[in-house]
Structures are given as structure tokens and as C-alpha cells.
C-alpha positions in Angstrom: 75.6 161.8 186.3 77.9 160.0 188.7 76.7 158.9 192.1 78.4 160.7 194.9 80.8 158.6 196.9 79.5 157.7 200.4 81.4 159.0 203.4 83.6 156.5 205.2 81.1 156.6 208.1 78.1 155.9 205.9 80.0 153.1 204.0 81.0 151.5 207.3 77.5 151.6 208.6 76.1 150.0 205.5 78.8 147.3 205.4 78.5 146.5 209.1 74.7 146.2 208.9 74.9 144.0 205.9 77.7 141.9 207.4 75.7 141.4 210.6 72.5 140.4 208.9 74.2 137.9 206.6 76.0 136.5 209.7 72.8 135.7 211.4 72.2 133.0 208.8 75.8 131.8 208.5 76.4 131.7 212.3 73.5 129.3 213.0 74.5 127.6 216.3 74.8 123.8 216.7 72.0 123.7 219.3 68.5 125.2 219.0 68.6 126.7 222.5 71.6 128.8 221.4 69.7 130.7 218.7 70.2 134.4 219.1 72.6 133.8 222.0 76.2 134.7 222.4 77.3 132.1 219.9 74.9 133.3 217.3 75.3 137.1 217.5 78.5 138.2 215.9 80.3 138.9 212.6 81.1 135.8 210.5 84.5 136.0 208.9 83.1 134.0 205.9 80.7 136.9 205.1 83.5 139.5 205.5 85.6 137.4 203.1 82.8 137.4 200.5 82.5 141.2 200.8 86.3 141.6 200.4 86.3 139.5 197.3 83.6 141.6 195.7 85.6 144.8 196.6 88.8 143.4 195.2 87.2 142.2 191.9 85.4 145.5 191.4 88.7 147.4 191.9 90.6 145.1 189.5 88.0 144.7 186.7 85.8 147.7 187.2 82.9 145.4 187.4 81.8 142.1 189.1 80.3 139.3 186.9 76.8 138.4 187.9 77.8 134.7 187.9 80.4 135.5 190.6 77.8 137.3 192.7 75.4 134.3 192.5 78.2 131.8 193.1 79.3 133.6 196.3 75.7 133.8 197.5 75.3 130.1 196.8 78.5 129.4 198.8 77.0 131.2 201.8 73.8 129.3 201.4 75.7 126.0 201.3 77.3 126.9 204.6 73.9 127.7 206.1 72.5 124.3 204.8 75.4 122.5 206.5 74.8 124.3 209.7 71.1 123.3 209.6 72.1 119.7 209.0 74.6 119.8 211.9 72.0 121.3 214.2 69.6 118.5 213.2 72.1 115.8 213.7 73.1 117.0 217.2 69.4 117.4 218.2 68.3 113.9 216.9 71.3 111.6 217.3 73.4 113.5 219.8 76.5 113.9 217.7 77.9 116.3 215.1 77.0 116.0 211.4 79.1 113.7 209.2 77.9 114.3 205.6 79.8 111.3 204.3 77.9 109.0 206.7 74.6 110.8 207.2 73.3 111.0 203.6 72.2 107.4 204.0 70.1 108.3 207.0 67.9 110.7 205.1 65.1 108.2 204.5 65.0 107.2 208.1 64.9 110.9 209.2 62.0 111.4 206.8 60.2 108.5 208.3 60.6 110.0 211.8 59.3 113.4 210.5 56.3 111.8 208.9 55.5 110.0 212.2 55.8 113.1 214.4 54.3 115.7 212.0 52.1 113.7 209.7 53.0 113.2 205.9 51.6 116.6 204.8 53.5 118.6 207.5 56.7 116.6 207.0 56.8 117.2 203.3 55.7 120.7 203.9 58.6 121.2 206.2 61.0 119.8 203.5 59.5 122.1 200.9 59.6 125.0 203.3 63.3 124.4 204.0 64.1 124.2 200.3 62.1 127.4 199.6 63.7 129.1 202.5 67.2 128.3 201.3 66.3 129.4 197.8 64.9 132.7 199.2 68.0 133.2 201.2 70.1 132.7 198.1 68.0 135.2 196.2 68.2 137.7 199.1 72.0 137.3 199.4 72.5 137.7 195.7 70.4 140.9 195.7 72.3 142.2 198.7 75.7 141.4 197.2 74.7 143.1 194.0 73.9 146.3 196.0 77.3 146.1 197.6 78.9 145.8 194.2 77.4 149.2 193.4 78.6 150.5 196.7 82.1 149.3 195.9 82.2 151.5 192.8 83.5 154.1 195.2 87.1 153.7 196.1 86.3 155.1 199.6 83.8 152.3 200.2 86.4 149.7 199.1 89.0 151.2 201.4 86.5 151.1 204.3 85.8 147.4 203.5 89.6 146.6 203.6 89.9 148.4 206.9 86.9 146.6 208.4 88.3 143.3 207.1 91.7 143.9 208.6 90.2 144.9 211.9 88.1 141.8 212.0 91.1 139.6 211.3 93.1 141.3 214.0 90.3 141.0 216.5 89.8 137.3 215.6 93.5 136.7 216.1 93.4 138.4 219.5 90.5 136.3 220.5 92.4 133.1 219.6 95.5 134.2 221.3 94.1 135.5 224.6 90.5 134.2 225.0 90.8 130.6 223.6 89.0 128.3 226.0 87.3 131.0 228.0 83.5 131.4 227.9 81.8 134.5 226.7 80.7 136.4 223.6 83.0 136.7 220.6 82.4 139.6 218.2 84.1 137.8 215.3 83.9 134.1 214.5 84.6 131.6 211.8 82.6 128.6 213.0 80.9 128.0 209.6 84.2 127.4 207.9 85.2 125.2 210.8 82.0 123.1 210.3 82.8 122.7 206.6 86.4 121.8 207.4 85.2 119.2 209.9 83.2 117.5 207.2 86.3 117.1 205.1 88.2 115.9 208.1 85.4 113.4 208.8 85.7 112.0 205.4 89.5 111.4 205.9 88.8 109.8 209.3 86.0 107.6 208.0 88.3 106.3 205.2 91.0 105.6 207.8 88.6 103.8 210.1 87.5 101.6 207.2 91.1 100.4 206.7 91.6 99.8 210.5 88.3 97.9 210.7 89.3 95.6 207.8 92.7 95.0 209.5 90.9 94.2 212.8 88.8 91.5 211.1 91.9 89.4 210.8 91.6 88.3 214.5 88.4 87.3 216.3 87.3 86.5 219.8 86.3 83.0 218.7 89.8 82.2 217.5 91.1 79.0 219.1 87.8 77.8 220.6 87.0 74.3 219.3 83.4 73.6 218.3 83.1 71.2 221.2 83.8 73.9 223.6 81.9 76.7 221.9 79.4 78.0 224.5 79.4 74.6 226.1 78.7 75.9 229.7 75.1 76.6 228.5 74.5 72.9 228.2 71.8 73.2 225.5 69.9 76.1 227.0 68.0 78.6 224.9 69.5 82.1 224.8 67.5 85.2 224.1 68.8 88.7 223.6 66.0 91.3 223.9 66.7 94.9 222.9 64.4 97.5 224.4 64.2 100.6 222.1 65.5 103.9 223.6 66.1 102.3 227.0 69.1 104.2 228.2 70.6 104.9 231.6 68.8 108.2 231.7 65.6 106.2 232.4 67.1 105.1 235.7 69.3 108.0 236.6 67.0 111.0 236.2 64.5 111.2 239.0 61.6 112.3 236.8 62.0 109.1 234.8 63.2 106.8 237.5 60.1 107.5 239.6 58.1 105.8 236.8 60.6 103.2 235.4 62.3 102.2 238.7 59.2 100.5 240.3 58.6 98.6 237.0 62.2 97.4 237.0 61.8 96.3 240.7 58.6 94.4 239.7 60.4 92.8 236.8 63.1 91.5 239.2 60.4 90.2 241.6 58.6 88.3 238.8 61.8 86.9 237.4 63.0 85.6 240.8 59.6 84.1 241.4 59.9 82.3 238.1 63.3 80.8 239.1 65.7 83.3 237.5 68.7 84.9 239.1 69.7 88.4 237.8 72.8 90.5 237.2 72.8 94.0 235.8 75.3 96.6 234.6 76.0 99.5 232.3 77.6 99.3 228.9 78.4 102.2 226.6 76.4 102.0 223.3 77.7 102.9 219.9 75.0 105.5 219.2 72.5 107.7 220.9 69.1 108.9 219.7 68.8 106.4 216.9 70.6 104.0 214.6 69.7 101.0 216.6 71.3 98.7 214.0 74.8 100.0 215.0 74.3 98.7 218.5 72.8 95.4 217.3 75.9 94.9 215.1 78.3 95.9 217.8 76.9 93.3 220.2 76.8 90.6 217.6 80.3 91.2 216.1 82.1 92.1 219.3 83.4 95.2 217.6 82.4 98.9 218.2 80.5 99.8 215.0 79.6 103.4 215.7 79.1 104.8 212.2 77.4 103.8 208.9 80.7 103.2 207.1 81.7 100.5 209.6 78.2 99.1 209.4 78.4 98.8 205.6 81.8 97.0 206.1 80.3 94.8 208.7 77.7 93.6 206.2 80.1 93.3 203.2 83.0 91.7 205.0 80.9 89.1 206.8 82.9 88.9 210.0 82.2 86.1 212.6 79.4 87.1 214.9 77.3 85.7 217.8 75.0 84.2 215.1 78.0 82.1 213.9 79.0 81.3 217.4 75.6 79.9 218.4 75.3 78.1 215.1 78.6 76.3 215.8 77.2 75.5 219.3 74.2 73.7 217.7 71.5 76.5 218.1 68.8 77.4 215.6 69.3 81.2 215.1 66.3 83.5 214.9 65.7 87.3 214.8 62.4 88.9 215.6 62.2 92.4 214.0 58.7 93.9 214.5 59.8 97.3 213.2 60.7 96.0 209.7 57.9 96.8 207.3 59.9 97.5 204.1 62.1 95.2 202.0 65.2 94.5 204.1 67.9 92.6 202.0 70.5 93.5 204.7 68.7 91.1 207.0 69.6 88.1 204.9 73.3 89.0 205.3 73.2 88.6 209.1 73.2 84.8 208.8 70.1 83.9 210.9 68.2 80.7 210.1 64.9 82.6 210.3 63.9 86.3 210.3 60.5 87.4 211.4 59.4 90.8 210.2 56.2 92.7 211.0 54.4 91.0 208.1 55.1 87.6 209.4 53.6 88.2 212.8 49.9 88.1 212.0 49.3 91.5 213.6 46.0 93.0 212.4 45.7 95.6 215.1 46.2 99.4 214.8 49.7 100.7 214.0 51.6 102.4 216.8 53.2 105.0 214.6 56.9 103.9 214.3 56.3 100.7 216.4 53.9 98.9 214.1 53.7 95.7 216.2 53.5 96.2 220.0 56.2 94.5 222.1 53.9 92.0 223.8 52.5 90.8 220.5 55.9 90.5 219.0 57.1 88.4 222.0 54.0 86.3 221.8 54.7 85.6 218.1 58.4 84.6 218.9 57.2 82.2 221.6 54.5 80.6 219.4 56.7 80.4 216.3 59.9 79.0 217.9 60.0 78.5 221.7 56.7 76.6 222.1 57.5 74.1 219.3 57.9 70.5 220.4 61.1 68.5 219.7 63.0 71.5 218.6 66.7 72.2 218.8 67.9 74.9 221.3 67.4 78.4 220.1 69.4 81.6 220.0 67.0 84.4 219.3 67.4 88.2 219.1 64.2 90.3 219.5 64.4 94.1 218.8 61.3 95.5 220.5 60.0 98.8 219.2 57.0 100.1 221.3 59.3 102.5 223.2 60.4 104.2 220.0 59.6 107.9 219.7 56.9 109.4 219.6 56.2 107.3 222.8 52.5 107.2 222.4 50.0 105.8 222.8 51.2 103.5 225.6 49.2 100.2 225.9 49.0 97.9 228.9 50.1 94.3 229.2 47.1 92.0 228.7 46.6 88.3 229.3 48.3 86.4 226.6 45.2 84.7 225.4 43.5 88.1 224.9 46.0 89.3 222.3 44.2 87.6 219.4 45.1 89.3 216.1 45.9 92.6 217.9 42.5 94.2 217.6 42.5 94.6 221.4 45.0 97.4 221.0 42.4 99.7 219.6 41.3 100.5 223.1 44.5 102.5 223.4 44.8 104.0 219.9 41.2 105.0 219.3 40.8 108.6 220.4 44.5 108.9 221.4 46.2 112.3 220.8 48.3 112.7 217.7 52.0 113.0 218.4 52.1 116.6 217.1 49.7 117.5 219.8 51.8 116.0 222.6 55.2 117.2 221.1 54.2 120.8 221.6 55.0 120.4 225.3 58.5 119.0 226.1 57.4 118.0 229.6 54.6 115.9 228.2 56.9 114.2 225.7 59.3 113.3 228.6 56.4 111.9 230.6 55.4 109.8 227.7 59.0 108.5 227.3 59.0 107.2 230.9 55.6 105.5 230.5 56.7 103.9 227.2 59.9 102.4 228.5 58.1 101.3 231.7 55.5 99.5 229.5 58.3 97.7 227.5 59.8 96.5 230.8 56.4 95.2 231.9 56.0 93.3 228.6 59.4 91.7 228.9 58.7 90.8 232.6 55.5 89.1 231.6 57.3 87.2 228.8 60.0 86.0 231.1 57.6 85.0 233.9 54.9 83.4 231.8 56.4 82.2 228.6 60.0 81.1 229.2 61.4 78.0 230.9 63.7 79.0 233.8 66.4 77.1 232.0 66.4 79.9 229.4 69.2 82.5 229.5 68.0 86.0 228.8 69.9 89.2 228.1 67.7 92.3 228.2 69.3 95.6 227.2 68.6 99.0 225.9 69.7 99.6 222.3 70.7 103.3 222.8 69.9 106.4 224.8 67.0 108.5 223.5 67.5 111.9 221.9 68.9 114.9 223.8 65.3 116.2 224.2 65.0 113.5 226.8 68.5 113.1 228.1 69.7 116.7 228.0 73.0 117.6 226.3 76.3 115.7 226.9 74.5 112.7 228.6 76.0 109.3 229.1 75.7 107.0 226.1 75.4 103.9 228.3 72.5 101.5 228.4 71.3 99.2 231.2 71.9 95.5 230.6 70.2 92.7 232.6 71.2 89.0 232.4 68.9 86.3 233.7 69.6 82.7 234.3 68.5 80.0 236.8 72.1 78.9 237.2 74.0 81.7 239.0 77.3 80.4 237.6 76.2 81.6 234.2 76.1 85.1 235.6 79.6 85.0 237.0 81.4 86.1 233.7 79.6 89.4 233.9 81.5 90.3 237.1 84.3 91.3 234.7 82.0 93.9 233.2 81.3 95.4 236.7 77.8 93.9 236.8 76.1 93.4 240.2 73.3 91.1 241.4 69.7 92.3 240.8 67.9 94.3 238.2 69.4 97.7 239.2 72.7 98.4 237.5 75.5 99.9 239.6 75.4 103.7 240.1 76.8 105.9 237.3 80.6 106.3 237.8 81.8 109.7 238.8 84.2 109.9 235.9 81.5 109.1 233.3 81.5 106.7 230.4 85.3 106.3 230.4 85.0 104.0 233.4 82.5 101.7 231.7 82.9 98.8 229.3 81.3 99.1 225.8 78.7 96.9 224.3 81.2 95.2 222.1 82.6 93.6 225.2 79.6 91.3 225.5 80.6 88.8 222.8 84.1 88.1 224.0 82.7 87.9 227.6 80.1 85.3 226.5 82.5 83.3 224.5 85.1 83.0 227.2 82.8 82.9 230.2 80.4 80.3 228.7 83.1 78.3 227.1 82.8 74.5 227.8 86.0 73.1 229.3 87.4 69.7 228.8 88.7 67.8 231.9 92.3 69.0 231.3 91.5 72.5 229.9 93.1 75.5 231.5 90.5 77.1 233.7 92.2 80.5 234.2 91.0 82.4 231.1 89.4 85.8 231.7 87.0 87.5 229.3 88.4 90.3 227.2 86.9 93.7 228.1 86.7 96.3 225.4 86.9 99.9 226.5 
């Protein structure tokens, strides 16, 4: 007995319902707040194309192989998985997904998830995602199989062709007359666009690799004799201190500035009382929300290293860096990395004379989630291991502080240096402290913790500058990147505050070329946004030219190169 053919109206109703339901998965938006909004609710051309293929194959062969049904279902699931990854990338590091680059970030992403959710919940979330995708594949395969049965009727196939043609015509009309205008679109092809962008990203990444290699042929240190390299410093120690997640949002947004601003003012007062002059500015970082190493490398190399491919090239090609510059100028070069707790062979490629990781610092206190060693303890170790040593050569040191890393709790206080001991004192802030997953249920609570955490890091650096450093030291304190969009909001500036301290105000003069101004408060944000700001890779050429020693007959008119 043959099944009666459905009426065109019934077939259209079934097809449109199935099309819309499948589109809810394929049309996942790039931002969580857009779920079930205008971007999300519509008919995905990709789903319509799958339906049309099934109808055409059924008409041509009289049947549809099960392998084809499962393959098409898997194709739709792959699109959904890419959309989920894109949403995650935009939410965490404030940029679109780049599969070619981001696969290497999966371990770090899992570390963050374990910190915020706990190991069981983190692995449970991964398992849930995989099970969810598998269930979606099974549901789509079942649904497509039912459509294959529907397409046994020629009337149902003709209805599908008509719906497909109508969707294409509507999509073409949207592109022709509504492109660039806000509002709901009934038909979209954003999933295919996201997949196409991944292929385009691969091509762009390969092109950038070639351009980066070519750029290495010239360097900001070219033509500077060793005798003049950083000679204006006259043997002073130089410290670069990165404060984790310290972006301009901490100073620009009133809710954060009310907490951070007074601490920055106190930092300036303590530094001036200790004999330092200050100059501050804004520089655009290479990343936001994470990937601190890109910004460390950009500062050191004097090149804008804003993706993982360029970072890998930076390590493999071994370009000249600030480490090489200060070595040529007679400095012992040291890096203090309190967040490094696993084997880190890349660290040996950076060329420092000494690298201090968490295990070297003698910290026996409680871990602070991602920030294993608190900032003050790490700075105390750096002072004891290098700066307090008698009869030592001048030092160039980089310290990458970590206490202000997400999840931004618990937040300790600065204590007398002699009270630090082995770190056990920090139990007074960790014992009984809430778990991150409890705080992260409330976005406002998370934002409050962010401000307190950054303020603490500024306090720790202020105490270090005032209590542990000679006023003859030159110090550069800067954020490594802006925090995630949860803190900054979407489309925020990617700039970070930079503060330079020196007892000799002449050493601050080169930073005028980067639009710095006296004091600890950077200039206001420019009305035109980041396009008006120098980038962090401008620091190295500015230092090399501005702190260059001059012979009696040397030309004094050189100006630092400003990268934009």
C-alpha cells in the first residue's frame, strides 16, 4: 500500500518547521547575549541546501544512501561546533575564532575552565559538549531520514524546490537592499561565512608568516654600536613589570576607576616620595582577554606579535630583542615568571641569563587558583635573588605578575616584607574564601573582584618600588592586556596603561613621542579610539633611540620610531 502524497500546504509546513528547528543550531550567534535574538531566529541557507540535496538525490536515484544522510548531518554538526568555538573565542579573548591558530590554546582554555569550575565540572562540561554534539548529530540524522521519506512524493520535492528558490530570492533581496542596515533577516548564511572565514584566516596567517620573516631582515638596533647601546642609563638597573589583566578599562570605567584610581594615586605619591619621577601613557596591546605571551614578545621584539603563528616564528627565528639589547649593554638579564608551574622549554629560547619559575621561589603558601605565587611574594623573591646581591652587575629584569588573573579571588593585602616568610601568611585570605564558581554566578560580583584584584597588584608594585628599589632604578610598569569582554564590554579599547619611573626626568623624555604625560594617570582616551594610539611594539625602538648613549660628536637629532 503506497503512502498518500502530502498536500503542498502540509509538505511546506513540515519542511519549514524542520528547517527552522535545525537552523536554531546552525545559526548560533557569535555572542551569548544574542541567543534567540534577531540574529539567531531565521532560516539558515545551509539547512535548506541540505534539504534540497536530499530531494534531488531522491528524485534521481529513487533512494538516498544512509551514508549520505549521516554525512550531511555531520556537516551541519561541524558547522555548529565551529559556531560554538567562535562564540567561545569572542567571549574569552575578544576576537573571532581562528582554527589554525587556536587549536594550540586548548590546553590553556582547559586550565581556565578547571580553575573557574573545578576539575570535575570542567571535564563534565567537555563531556557534555561532546555528548550534546553527538546527540545533535543523531537527531539531525533521524530528522533527515524522515525527510527522505517525505521526498518520496514528487509534490513534496517540488515544494522544497519552491521554498529553496524563494529563500535564495529573499536572501538576494536582503543583500541588495538591506546590506548594512540593522534589523531581523528571515534568511541567513552566517554559518557558511564563519567556515569560509576560517579558510581565509589560514591564507592570511600563512601570508603574515612570510611578511614577518621578511621584516626580521631589519631591526631597531641596526647601526647602534655596543658602546652606545642604552648608554644614557649609565649602569642603572631596568625592570619591566607586567600586571596581569590591567587594561585601560580599569581606569576609564567609573565602577572600576573608583577602586583602582585611588590606588594608582597612592602609587604615584609613594613613588615620588621615594625619589622617582613618573610618566604614563596608553599603548595598544596585541591581545585582549588572554595570551599574555604575545604582548611580552611584542614588547621584547619591537614587533606586533598578535597571533600564535607569529609567536612560533618569534621563537624559531630568534630575532633580536630587548634581552639582546641589554646584554650588549652589560646587563644581567632575568625573568620572573610566577605563573609557570609546568615544563616550559620555550622559556629557554628567550635568551635570559636566569629564569625564575614558581618552583624556584620557595613559596609554600596556598595557591591562588591561576596565580600560584602572589605578586608581593614573587617581587620579594626577585629582590632577594638578584637586586639585593652585593657586587653584582646591573640587571635587566622582566616580572610577569599573576595575582590579577581571573578568577580575581581571593584578594590578599600587602603585608610587611618581613612577614612574608614562606607564604603561609596568605592562608588568612584563602581559608574560608568562596570558590570562584560561587562568585561567577553574579557578573556584578565578578566585576567588583576584578577591580579589587588589579588594585591589589598596583599596591604590591607600589610597595616594591618604595621599599625595595634604589631610586636609581628605572621601572616600566604596564598591563599585559585588557581583561575579557565580561569585564570590558564588547568592542572595548585594546590599550593598556604604561607607567615609567626614573629619578632622572631626562630618561622619561623619550616617552613624549608616545604621547605620555607626567604622573601616574595616562592621558584620557582619544575620541577616535585606538587608531590614535601607539602600539606596545613601539616601546623597544623608543628605548633604543631615546636611551642611546651619544659620543661627543654624535648627531643628537634622532627621534624614536613609533609603530602604529
